[in-house]
N, C-alpha and C positions, 0 to 999 in steps of 0.2 A: 503495498499500499503505500501511495505516496503521502509526504507532507501536503496537506492542504487547506487552506485559510479564505475568508470570506471576510468582510466588514459589513457590518450593518448600517453603516453610512452610505454605502453602495449596494445595496440591497439587489437580490431578485426580483423582488415584490413591494412597491410601497400600495399597501392598502389603506383606504380611506372610508369613515363610516361614522354616522352619527354620533359627535363629539369624540371622536378620538380616530385612532391610527396604525397602524403597525408596519416594520420594516421586518421583510421574511427571507432569509439564507437558507440554503440548502446546502449541505456539505458531506458528500459521502453516503447520502441517504438520510440524515438528520437534519429535520428540519427546527431553526430555532425564532423566534419573532421576538422582538423590543415592542411593546404595547405601550400606547399613551393612550390615557382616558384623561379627559377633560373636568373640570368641576361640573358637577350636576350629572355627571355620565351615570346611567341605570342600563343592568342589561333587559331589563323587562319593559324598556321603555323607550331604549335605544336599539335595541337587537332583537327583540323578541319579535317584533311586528313584521319584520324580514324573514325570521324562518319559522314561525308557526307554531313551535311547540309552548308550553305552556312554562317551562324553564329549561336553561342552559342544560342540554344532554349532553355534552362535551366535558370528557376528565381534562382536567388540568394540572400541570407540573412545573413548578418555575422558581423565581425569586422575584420580590418586590425589591425595586431599587431605590424607589421614592414613592411618596404621598403614602395614603392610607387608603386601602380596601375592604370594605365589609361583603362579607359572603354569609348567605343564607342557604343551607340546604334545606331542600322539599319536606325533610323528615324532621326538620324544626331545630336541628342543631346551629350554630353560627359561631363566628369569628371575626375579627377583624384583624389586617393584615399590614404590617408596619414594614419599612424599610429593614432588608437581612433579612426578613422571613422568607424561610422556602415551604412550598406551598404544596400540597395534592389535593385538589377538588373534584370529588366526583360526581359522575352526573347526575343531575337533578338539583339545581341550585341557581339562585338568581344574586345577585352582585352589583355594587353602587361603592361608589366614590364617595369617601367622608373628608369634609370640609373644603377649604379653595385651594388647595394645591392640586396640581397634575399628578396621576398615579401614573409609575413607568413601571413596566414588569419585564422580565427574561425568560421567556415560555419555550420550552423543549418537550413537551408534551401537550398536546391538543393545539399546538399552532397548523400542522399541517391541515387540518379539518375544519379551524377556523379561518383559514387563510381562503378555502375551498367555500365557505359558505360566504365569505364579506366579497369577495370578486366579483 
């Protein structure tokens, strides 16, 4: 296998969606996305109308780089993610930005599927 790299500042895909964006790269079969969510972003308001499911049905694995993101699972559990938190969010959830700051995440599971939905 050869050494390979790509930079998120020159992504394979630049995606825009309501109150957010993502820069996506794929390296040797692994897709990574840097997501940016604006203050006021909420999955159920900004993404759900376009996908038509009652909650997000993707699994997400990543890390929060900045901002604060609240996540509530369909079964009732909840958590608020802050910078440095590494997360695993199973399918069946809603999420929203907390406060006035932008949320930036780096995601390596769920990124490819989300890119297909938002493209």
